C-alpha positions in Angstrom: 2.6 7.0 -5.7 6.3 6.8 -4.8 6.5 3.6 -6.8 4.9 5.3 -9.8 7.2 8.3 -9.5 10.2 6.0 -9.4 9.0 4.2 -12.5 7.5 6.8 -14.8 9.1 10.0 -16.2 5.6 11.0 -17.4 4.2 10.8 -13.9 7.1 12.8 -12.5 6.4 15.5 -15.1 2.7 15.5 -14.3 3.3 15.6 -10.6 5.7 18.6 -11.0 2.8 20.7 -12.3 1.5 23.4 -9.9 -2.0 22.3 -10.4 -3.7 19.2 -11.8 -6.9 19.1 -13.8 -9.4 16.3 -13.6 -7.9 14.9 -16.8 -4.4 15.1 -15.3 -5.6 13.1 -12.3 -7.1 10.5 -14.6 -3.9 10.3 -16.5 -1.9 9.9 -13.3 -4.2 7.0 -12.3 -3.7 5.3 -15.6 0.0 5.7 -15.4 0.1 4.2 -11.9 -1.9 1.3 -13.2 0.4 0.9 -16.2 3.6 0.8 -14.1 2.1 -1.8 -11.7 1.9 0.5 -8.6 -1.3 -1.1 -7.3 0.1 -4.6 -7.7 3.3 -3.6 -6.0 1.4 -2.1 -3.1 -0.7 -5.2 -2.7 2.5 -7.4 -2.7 4.0 -5.2 0.0 0.8 -5.4 2.0 0.8 -9.2 1.8 4.5 -9.3 2.8 4.0 -7.1 5.9 0.8 -8.9 6.8 2.6 -12.3 6.8 5.5 -10.7 8.7 3.2 -9.4 11.3 1.6 -12.8 11.8 5.0 -14.5 12.1 6.2 -11.9 14.6 3.0 -12.5 16.6 3.6 -16.2 16.7 7.2 -15.7 17.8 6.1 -13.4 20.6 3.9 -16.2 22.2 1.4 -13.7 23.7 -1.3 -14.7 26.1 -4.6 -15.8 24.6 -6.2 -12.4 25.3 -3.1 -10.6 24.0 -3.1 -12.6 20.9 -6.8 -11.9 20.3 -6.2 -8.2 20.7 -3.2 -8.1 18.4 -4.9 -10.2 15.8 -7.8 -7.8 15.8 -5.3 -4.9 15.3 -3.5 -6.7 12.5 -6.7 -7.5 10.7 -8.0 -4.0 11.1 -4.8 -2.5 9.6 -4.5 -4.9 6.7 -8.1 -5.6 5.8 -9.2 -2.0 5.4 -10.1 -0.5 2.0 -10.0 2.9 0.6 
């Protein structure tokens, strides 16, 4: 949403409304798609996933610690909404 607000005046105007209709919500979704907000979010997710794996490797945890941390990383990054 923040990416979309930063990249679309139309979305900022829409978001400033006191209430949103179903049509407004659909318009907001379309605007977010048009400005590439989902792609940006997925790129950020990949960056932080890769950074997490690199940090885990650098920490040299025990086998059981690595397994636990890998489960956490996977749970955080492989969820869907």
